[in-house]
C-alpha positions in Angstrom: 0.0 0.0 0.0 1.3 3.5 -0.9 1.3 6.1 1.8 1.8 9.8 1.0 3.9 11.4 3.8 3.7 15.2 3.9 5.8 17.9 5.7 8.7 15.6 5.9 12.2 16.4 7.0 15.3 14.1 7.0 14.6 13.0 10.6 11.1 12.0 9.7 12.3 9.8 6.9 15.0 8.3 9.2 12.7 7.2 11.9 9.7 6.2 9.7 12.1 4.1 7.5 13.5 2.4 10.6 10.0 1.6 11.9 8.4 0.5 8.7 10.2 -2.9 8.1 9.7 -4.0 11.6 5.9 -4.1 11.3 4.3 -6.8 9.1 2.8 -5.6 5.8 4.0 -4.2 2.5 4.0 -0.4 2.6 5.6 2.1 0.3 6.2 5.5 2.0 6.4 8.3 -0.5 7.8 11.4 1.0 6.8 15.0 0.2 8.6 18.0 1.6 5.6 20.2 1.0 2.8 20.9 3.5 -0.5 19.3 2.9 -3.2 21.9 2.0 -5.9 22.2 -0.7 -3.4 23.1 -3.4 -1.1 20.2 -2.7 -3.7 17.5 -1.9 -3.7 16.4 -5.5 -0.3 14.9 -4.8 -2.0 12.2 -2.8 -4.3 11.1 -5.7 -4.7 7.3 -5.7 -2.8 7.0 -2.3 -5.0 5.0 0.1 -3.4 6.7 3.1 -1.7 10.0 3.9 0.5 10.8 6.8 0.6 14.4 8.1 2.0 16.6 10.8 0.8 19.4 13.1 0.9 22.3 10.6 -0.7 20.4 7.7 -4.2 21.7 6.7 -6.6 18.8 6.9 -9.7 20.9 6.7 -12.9 20.3 4.8 -11.5 21.4 1.4 -8.4 19.3 1.7 -10.4 16.3 2.8 -12.8 16.5 -0.1 -9.9 16.5 -2.5 -8.3 13.6 -0.7 -11.6 11.7 -0.9 -11.9 12.3 -4.6 -8.4 10.9 -4.9 -9.5 7.7 -3.1 -7.7 8.4 0.2 -9.3 6.6 3.1 -6.9 7.1 5.9 -5.3 10.1 7.5 -2.5 9.2 9.9 -1.3 12.0 12.2 2.2 12.0 13.4 1.0 14.0 16.5 -1.3 13.9 19.5 -3.1 17.1 18.7 -5.7 17.1 16.0 -7.0 20.6 15.9 -5.9 20.9 12.2 -8.3 18.2 11.2 -12.0 18.7 10.4 -13.2 15.5 12.0 -16.9 16.1 11.1 -16.0 16.2 7.4 -13.7 13.2 7.7 -16.4 11.1 9.2 -19.0 12.2 6.7 -16.6 11.3 3.8 -15.7 7.9 5.4 -12.1 8.8 5.9 -10.5 7.2 9.0 -8.3 9.5 11.1 -5.7 8.1 13.6 -3.2 9.9 15.8 -0.4 9.2 18.1 -2.0 9.1 21.5 1.2 8.4 23.5 4.9 9.2 23.0 7.7 10.1 25.4 6.1 12.7 27.7 9.5 13.5 29.1 10.5 15.2 25.9 8.1 18.1 26.1 8.2 18.3 30.0 12.0 18.6 30.0 11.9 21.2 27.2 9.7 23.3 29.4 12.2 23.3 32.1 14.9 24.3 29.6 12.8 27.3 28.6 12.2 28.2 32.2 15.8 28.1 33.2 17.1 29.8 30.0 14.7 32.7 30.6 15.3 32.9 34.3 19.1 32.7 34.2 19.4 34.4 30.8 21.5 31.5 29.5 20.8 32.4 25.8 21.9 36.0 26.4 25.0 34.9 28.4 26.0 32.5 25.7 26.0 35.3 23.1 27.9 37.7 25.4 30.7 35.3 26.1 31.0 34.6 22.3 31.8 38.3 22.0 34.3 38.2 25.0 31.8 40.1 27.2 31.9 38.5 30.7 29.9 41.1 32.5 27.0 39.8 34.7 25.0 43.0 34.5 21.5 42.2 33.3 21.8 38.5 33.9 20.2 38.3 37.4 17.9 35.4 37.9 15.9 34.0 40.8 15.8 30.7 42.8 13.1 28.3 41.6 13.0 26.8 45.1 9.8 28.0 46.9 8.3 29.6 43.8 4.7 28.8 42.8 4.2 27.1 39.5 0.8 26.9 37.8 0.1 24.0 35.5 -2.9 24.3 33.2 -3.6 20.7 32.1 -2.4 17.8 34.1 -2.2 15.0 31.5 0.9 12.9 31.3 3.1 15.7 30.2 1.7 18.1 32.8 2.2 15.6 35.6 5.8 14.8 34.6 6.5 18.5 34.5 4.9 18.8 37.9 7.2 16.1 39.2 10.3 17.9 37.9 9.3 21.2 39.4 8.5 19.4 42.7 12.1 18.3 42.6 13.1 22.0 42.5 11.1 22.6 45.7 8.3 24.5 44.0 4.7 24.9 45.1 2.3 23.5 42.5 -1.1 24.7 41.5 -3.0 22.6 39.0 -6.1 23.3 36.9 -7.8 20.6 34.9 -11.4 19.6 34.5 -10.3 16.0 35.0 -8.2 16.0 38.2 -5.6 13.2 38.4 -4.6 11.5 41.7 -1.0 11.4 40.7 -0.8 15.2 40.7 -2.6 15.5 44.0 -0.2 12.9 45.5 2.8 15.2 45.1 3.8 17.2 48.1 2.9 20.9 47.8 0.5 20.2 44.9 -3.1 21.0 44.8 -5.9 21.7 42.3 -7.4 25.2 42.3 -9.7 27.3 40.2 -8.4 28.7 36.9 -8.4 32.3 38.3 -6.2 31.2 41.3 -3.6 29.7 38.9 -3.5 33.0 37.1 -3.3 35.2 40.2 -1.0 33.1 42.5 1.6 31.6 40.1 5.1 33.0 39.5 5.4 30.6 36.5 2.4 29.4 34.4 2.9 26.5 32.0 0.2 25.4 29.5 -0.2 21.6 28.9 -3.7 21.3 27.3 -5.1 20.5 23.9 -6.6 23.2 21.7 -10.4 23.1 21.5 -13.1 25.6 20.6 -13.6 26.3 24.3 -10.0 27.2 25.1 -9.0 29.2 22.0 -7.1 32.2 23.4 -7.4 30.8 26.9 -4.6 33.3 27.8 -6.1 36.6 26.7 -6.1 40.2 28.0 -8.5 39.4 30.8 -6.4 36.4 31.9 -3.2 38.4 31.7 -4.7 41.2 33.8 -5.0 38.6 36.7 -1.3 37.7 36.6 1.1 38.7 39.2 3.3 41.5 37.7 6.3 39.8 36.2 4.8 36.3 35.7 6.6 33.9 33.5 4.4 32.3 30.9 5.4 29.1 29.0 3.5 27.4 26.1 4.6 24.2 24.6 1.1 23.0 23.6 -0.7 24.9 20.8 0.0 28.4 19.7 -3.7 29.4 19.6 -4.0 29.0 23.4 -2.4 32.4 23.7 -3.7 35.6 22.2 -0.3 36.8 20.9 -1.3 40.5 20.7 -2.6 40.4 24.2 0.7 38.7 25.3 2.7 41.5 23.6 0.6 44.1 25.5 1.3 42.1 28.7 5.0 42.2 28.1 4.9 45.9 27.5 2.9 46.5 30.7 5.1 44.2 32.8 2.4 41.7 33.7 4.3 39.2 31.7 7.9 39.3 32.9 9.1 36.4 30.7 7.5 34.5 27.8 8.8 31.2 26.5 7.0 29.6 23.6 7.7 26.5 21.5 4.5 27.1 19.5 3.0 30.2 17.8 -0.6 30.7 16.6 0.5 31.5 13.0 3.4 29.0 12.9 2.3 27.0 10.0 4.1 29.4 7.5 7.2 29.8 9.7 8.2 26.8 11.7 10.0 23.7 10.4 11.5 25.8 7.6 14.8 27.6 7.0 13.8 31.2 6.4 17.2 32.7 7.2 17.6 34.1 3.7 14.1 35.7 3.6 12.2 38.5 5.3 9.5 37.1 7.5 6.3 39.0 6.7 4.6 38.3 10.0 5.0 41.6 11.9 3.6 40.2 15.1 6.1 37.4 15.2 8.9 39.8 14.4 7.8 42.1 17.3 7.8 39.1 19.6 11.4 38.3 18.7 12.5 41.8 19.5 11.9 41.5 23.2 14.8 40.4 25.3 12.6 38.6 27.8 11.0 36.4 25.1 12.5 33.0 24.1 11.0 31.2 21.1 11.9 27.7 19.9 10.5 26.2 16.7 8.1 23.5 18.0 10.9 21.2 19.0 9.6 20.1 22.4 8.8 16.7 21.0 12.2 16.4 19.3 14.0 13.6 21.1 15.1 10.2 19.8 12.8 8.4 22.2 9.8 10.5 21.1 10.4 10.2 17.4 10.9 6.4 17.8 7.5 6.2 19.6 5.7 8.5 17.1 7.0 6.6 14.0 6.2 3.1 15.4 2.7 4.1 16.5 2.0 5.7 13.1 3.2 2.7 11.1 1.3 0.3 13.4 -1.9 2.3 12.7 -1.4 2.3 9.0 -0.7 -1.5 9.1 -3.9 -2.1 11.1 -5.9 -0.1 8.5 -4.2 -2.0 5.7 -5.1 -5.4 7.3 -8.6 -4.1 8.2 -7.9 -4.6 11.9 -9.5 -2.4 14.6 -7.8 1.0 14.8 -6.7 1.6 18.4 -6.0 5.3 17.9 -8.9 6.2 15.7 -10.5 9.6 16.2 -14.3 9.8 15.7 -16.5 12.9 15.8 -14.9 15.7 17.9 -15.4 15.8 21.6 -15.2 19.1 23.4 -12.6 19.0 26.2 -13.2 22.1 28.3 -10.2 23.7 30.1 
């Protein structure tokens, strides 16, 4: 069976090619560098399955073109599926599968890297030393010990992040509509209302999926409730934060530090080398101009362990579809998950 794999980089090919032969079945993976969207969906004509990533456009228009080309499976190399119109997929009879589980340590540990880089100005210190500037002025940080960390979303990644911050001696405030006993079992950890996470935390980290209900969860009203100088971290989905409201919060001092591995308009920027171009997104360019903002390009998942898990689960799902076995990671009609 032929599988059209979109938005591929060398590392995708490396890990998918390693996983493919280890799983029974005859599959030909055909790689496309381009992003899947309506104007590129024709490339998948006569492919029974397509494999896509977080910034591919799997909306209604794309799905209709895929359906006309006889595609019957969309395999996501990701956990999030906000880029898929599930209603249309179900109506067209196209199965959609995702990766429900991969190394949660990858993202959780990346969050800690963002926190410490912002706090101790490691990225700025690195550039100074490269220029033989060994001054410490402007590099003052704070102890994480005894600070209050707010965790919005306590799924596996959120809980592992909580465990790490517990190790630093932090107080932990959690908000999740589905409380988990593992979080509550941690010393100095408790669930509180959303407003208390906003108003009492020194650091707030987002670990929730994107739904219609939590689009721009962090907006001007939420930021107004922050302690002045709060550190805000987002490694989940860019649309959880209203970027323009965040910029206003940085200017006012409500946000003292911003670390993001995702951006709400990232699909035309991330995973590409744009070093020889002028980025046309003025909002993103303004974000980059602030010294207390640290942006990474959606690399939180990017560890050997996570890529191995993602590739194997993806190939297993494609193999199950090929053999008409039950799909363990199938998505059906969308369910709202309030946060």
